[in-house]
C-alpha positions in Angstrom: 78.4 128.7 72.5 81.4 126.7 73.6 82.4 123.8 71.4 83.6 120.6 73.1 87.0 119.6 71.6 87.4 116.2 73.3 86.1 113.2 71.5 86.5 110.8 74.4 85.8 111.6 78.0 85.1 109.7 81.2 84.0 110.4 84.7 86.4 107.7 85.9 89.7 109.3 86.8 91.9 106.5 85.5 90.1 106.3 82.2 90.1 110.1 81.9 93.8 110.2 82.5 94.4 107.4 79.9 92.3 109.3 77.3 94.2 112.5 78.0 97.7 110.9 77.8 96.8 109.1 74.6 95.6 112.3 73.1 98.8 114.2 74.1 101.0 111.4 72.9 99.3 111.4 69.5 99.3 115.2 69.2 103.0 115.5 70.1 104.0 112.3 68.2 105.4 110.6 71.3 105.8 106.9 71.6 104.5 106.8 75.2 103.4 108.8 78.2 103.3 107.2 81.6 102.3 108.5 85.1 103.7 106.7 88.1 103.5 107.2 91.8 106.5 107.5 94.1 106.5 103.7 94.6 106.7 103.1 90.9 103.1 101.9 90.5 101.3 102.7 87.3 98.7 105.5 87.7 97.9 106.0 84.0 99.5 105.5 80.6 98.9 106.3 76.9 99.1 102.6 76.2 98.4 99.3 77.9 100.5 96.3 78.7 103.4 95.2 80.8 105.7 97.7 79.3 103.6 100.5 80.8 104.0 98.9 84.2 107.7 98.4 83.7 108.2 102.0 82.7 106.2 103.2 85.7 108.4 101.1 88.0 111.5 102.8 86.5 110.3 106.4 86.4 110.9 107.4 90.0 114.3 105.7 90.0 115.4 107.3 86.7 114.2 110.7 87.9 116.7 110.8 90.7 119.9 109.1 89.5 122.8 109.0 91.8 120.7 109.3 95.0 120.8 106.6 97.6 118.3 103.9 96.8 118.4 104.5 93.1 119.9 101.3 91.7 120.3 102.5 88.2 123.4 104.6 87.4 122.5 105.0 83.8 119.1 105.3 82.1 118.1 102.9 79.4 118.9 104.0 75.9 115.5 105.4 75.1 114.8 109.0 74.1 113.0 109.8 77.4 112.3 112.7 79.7 110.9 112.4 83.2 109.3 115.2 85.2 108.3 115.0 88.9 105.0 116.7 89.6 103.2 117.5 92.9 99.5 116.7 93.2 98.2 117.7 96.6 100.8 116.2 98.9 101.9 113.4 96.6 104.7 113.1 94.1 103.9 111.7 90.6 106.4 111.0 87.9 105.4 111.8 84.3 107.6 110.0 81.7 107.6 110.7 78.0 109.3 108.6 75.4 109.9 110.0 71.9 111.8 112.6 70.0 113.5 114.8 72.7 112.4 117.9 70.8 108.8 116.9 71.5 109.0 115.5 75.0 109.3 118.8 76.9 106.2 120.2 75.1 104.4 116.9 75.6 105.2 116.8 79.3 104.1 120.4 79.8 100.8 119.8 78.1 100.2 116.4 79.8 101.0 117.9 83.2 98.4 120.7 82.8 95.7 118.2 81.9 96.6 115.8 84.6 96.4 118.6 87.2 93.0 119.6 85.8 91.6 116.0 85.7 92.8 115.3 89.3 91.3 118.6 90.6 87.9 117.9 89.1 87.7 114.3 90.4 
């Protein structure tokens, strides 16, 4: 008999993503995980508030520094890592803030769950 490991779950995509990101952030001891679309709009985050929306707005710009249209030459002084991911034909940007030794593992884990959640819904 399989044992359900998740304590929180939702049939609503946004809420399911929020629960997943919160769980990964806690497990990997990250300050924040944020998913943004290519326009910089917040898709989901491990926390709520205007800071999540601000980070989402910056994520696509910081993911491609030096390219035309990217107004920021230098990233803010936060320990962050941003990964671009493809979901169907859309680009999403997954941003992790925290100890740089944990961000790569956190991004990898978060991305696998995001893909799973978006495929199911």
